[in-house]
Phi, psi and omega in degrees: 000340181294340179290346179284121179072024183279153177280160171243113190251145176291324170200165171238110184268128178240121182281115186269340174199161169236021166277152176207142179271353174265169178216062178298138188292352184250354192277143176298339180289335177268312182296318182262032190298329174302333189239358185293134175260125178252128180215148166262142174288121176294141178309331181297316186283329177295325177296327179295334185277345183309320177297331183285341185294339185287357176290339198215161174262345184238115169254120179255115191272091178200149180193213179273061180183181181258100185313326187286351171297327181293115181296348181256014185299314183290328179291334178285319175303311185294325173294321183288320174298327184286342177270003180071022175264157172281147189225137176214169172196163180239150185223160164278358170078009180273343185255017183269080170284170185295322180293322176299315182297318178302315184292312177307319170294321176291328177288343186064039173311130179275322185221142176222105175280147181238118181275122177233150177228025189174157165253359170240165179293326176307305185283317181301306191284341177285322186271316183259066181307145180092348179241164179231112192296320180297321168302315184293319176298316180301318176298319175291326172295321176296321170312311178304314181297320184289318172308307181301316179300316177279000189046054176236143177261353171243161010282151170289131187258125182244138175270115182252106190257118177273118182274124179234156175305313189281352179234008185292324172311328177274357187291327181303334180266014178299320191281328168300321182292323177296319171302314176305327184253002176072032169285132179272341183215146170241127179240115176268124178243166181253158174286099183254344173250103183252102181261355177245112175311323183294343178272005181303311181289356176279347181287108185310330177292344177272350182260066188296331177297330183254018187299321180298322171303315179292316179303307189288336176286319185295315188289325184293305177310315183299316179296320183286319179296322178294321180295340188250009175073025184254120178290130178239125180230137178198159171257141183303153184287351176254171183252149179240099183294342176287332184293121185243019172281200181208124175292344191265009176053049194292338183283334187226029182199162174209164174243126175250117190286170184299344176250013169095354176299140185251123184228159187278330172206174183293333187294335179243017181297130184297343174298333181288347178256355185279156193227120164289322178227135177278330180064247185265011173080357184276145178288154169296143178242159174224164183248127175241117194042247187253020191241146170249115184247152170290140173286127177236140177271166175214134174221141170263359179154169180242132186295342176295336193249327187208163182290155172301319177304309182300309182294322170302319185271002180300144179307321187290321179289319179297320177298320179302313185286340175298321187295346176253011188272110181300336180280349180278129193266083176230155184280143184301322183293334182285322180294317186292317177299328184272333181287143173308148178289335179289344176261317179309318182250066182226137180293327186294331177290335180267016174084010183284000000 
């Protein structure tokens, strides 16, 4: 009966762990390390999610952590594939040993994203501390070899590049790197969750004097990628205060947190607000424009207690999604007044 009125989603994102073996300088896991709560999603909870996977064709196993650290990760992929689903995840690439790569290919994993913050080891390793670009490239080259040996086209490799003011000059070399490691897609993203105020200037949309430079470079890469058969996806270097959509696809996707909470995106994942140590009693904060604001979580229900369909169709969740619907005829000031402050003051809402 749960199928009646159920959503059809582009993907369901499942956070399988909040542990990470990296120490990226911009990540809440690093900046908030003294209060961060590390958890793995237990396989028992993952089994409870299986009935919800029929809502979508793609299950993406990713949250605020390194998925390969969960000892049940391979079993989770196997469960999804047994349900006939496409499966993907994003990794920092450091745990892609030959045995791991062999297993992922044998499991017929569909998509593997690789997080990058530079095209040279010096830059990447400085920003994504605890990882090594040369090792990552070596792992991906071996992946290409094993795929060729097994005559397999999967997993498709996607490179996920975080654009910063200090690493953008290296982005021009992303296509040769993509070809070297057999990547079919490059996704460029902005620094949208700024938990370290000192990194505020690193967000390229704050470097307004060079907006044209960023835009022209990205357009050049887009044209070159198209000619080389590489999919290139990015969001512009500027902000648009009149934009009332959301880059997180809240209408057709959802995130299930490591504890089973259903949230619209990872930026409002309750794990960001949890505390291992209270310290001064102040909530964790992020920087938005010239303000320091408390990070607030959001959840519309927990799959331990009710079905995804029931949660999705709740009045509160439906009303939240309507706020981002461009076809709804509402005045901007009305939308602004009804929208949660964590969304009003989010760079994703401004098109970043």
